[in-house]
N, C-alpha and C positions, 0 to 999 in steps of 0.2 A: 503493500500499499504505500509506504514510504517513496519508493521509486517511482511509483505511478505520479504522486504530487510534484515529484522532482522534476519528472518528465513534463508535466501539464505546464509546469513553470517555464521551464526552458524552452517548449516549442514556440511560444510567441518570439521569444527574443531570437531565437535562429530563423524565424520565417522573416522577421523584420530587418535582419541584417542581410538578408538575401536581396532586397530590393534598395539598399541604399545606393546613392550615386555621388559623385563628387564634381562640383564645377572647376574646371581646371583655371589656373590663375594665368593672366596672360604673361606676367613675368617668369613664369615657366620655361618659356621658348625663347629667351633672348640670346642663349648661346648652345651649342652641342652639348657641353656638359650638362647643363639642365635638362636637356631634351633626353639625353640619356639616362638621367635619374627618374623624369617621368615616365619614360617609357618603360624602364624597369618596374615601377610601381603598378602601370598598366598590366604588364605581362607577367606579375607574380613574384618577380625576382626582387629581393630587398636584402641588399647588405651580403649576397652570395649565397642566400637562401631562398628555395623554392616554396613559396606560400601556398599555392593552390596550383594542382594539374600534376603534370608528369613533365619531368625534365626531358626535352627531345633535342637539346641544342647539340648533340653529337650527330644527329643525322639533318645538317642543315637544311637541305633541301625539303624533305618531310615536315620539317618543323616549319617551314614557310608554309605549306601548303595544309599541313593537319595541325595546325599550333593547338597545344591543349589549354594555352592561356588567353589566345584571341579567338574570338568566333568568325574572325575574316582574315584573309590574307594578309600576312605581317608585313609584305613589301608594297602593297597597294596602302595600308593602313599607315605606314611610316611616310610615304611617298605623298600622301593626301594632306597630312600634317604638315610636311616640308613645303609643299607648294602653296597651302594655306597660310602659311606662317607669318606673312606680312599682314594679316588681319587680326584683330584681338580675336581668341578664342573663347566662345561662351559654355559650349560643352561637348564632350568627347565619349562616347558610349563603344568601347572596343570590343564589347560583346554582340551588340545590335549593329556595328558597323556606321553608326551615324557620328558625322562631325559637325558642328553648327558654329558658325562664327558671330560675333557680334558685328554692330555697324562699323562701318571702315569710310572714313573720308580721304579721299587722295588729297595730298597736299596741294598740288595745283588745281582743284575743283572744290572749292569750299560748299558750294551750293548743292552738292550731290553726295550721296552716301551709298555703299553697297555691303550687300550681306549675302554669305553663301551657305549652302547646306550639302554636304557630301554624303554619299550612301556608298558603301562599301558592299557589294552584293554577293560576295562569296567567298571561298577560301582558295580558290583558283586564281592564279595571276592571267588573267584574260582581258581581250581588250573592251570587252562588256562588263567588266567586274566593278565599274565605278561610275557614278552618276552624279554631277554636280548642278545644282540647281542656284541661280543667281539672281538677288533681287536688286532692284535700285529705287531710289527716292531721290526727289528734288524737293528743295526748300522754296516754297511758294508763298510770299506774305507771311512768314514766320512759321510757317507750318509744314510739315514733311508730308509730301505726297508720292503715292507709286507712280512710277514712271516706267516706261517700256524700256526693255533691254534687249540687244541683238541675241538671236540664239545661238549665235556662234560663240559667245563669251562663254558659256557652261562647256559648250564643246572643245574649246580652247583649252580650257583649266583643266578637263579630263584628259585631254593629249598630254598637258605636261606632268600630271600625276602619272600617267601610263609610262611616260620616258624616264621620270625619276624613278619608278618602280623597276623597271629593267635594269637601270644603273645601281640600283642596290642590289639585286639578285646576282648581277655580274661581279659586283665587288664582293660579295658574301660567298660567290663560288669560287674565286680566285684565292680565299684564304686558307 
């Protein structure tokens, strides 16, 4: 009976812990050492310890496609973070494969701002494995209004993500 009560008390805590997410701070992506620390936390590695999952780092190619820590392709995930790093990051879900940026105003155009949402669609490094949606607003009479954006903008970002992912894969293959 005592074990049943203990289990009944622990169950809500365990269920609540599964649903927690964390907002990624913008200052975590200023340099490569910060990116590596955050990537380590997202993948489950902290200070040389594997927190969750199975360590598959010995087989690099299988680890990228069948990662126990990420729900999506590791090369596409990292490439997307690298490509969108010029924009402030709002949230990143490595298990669902969604990266959402906050609004970004280019220095040359103070009356407009952009926001992007990237979806990593699977565990394989394929040309259709990433989708990027870009949103644009213009400042009109002191109010931000939605504005049209070229369909090529999202496609251009997707192409840059794919090029970076291929680069990351070739770098890891040469190690």
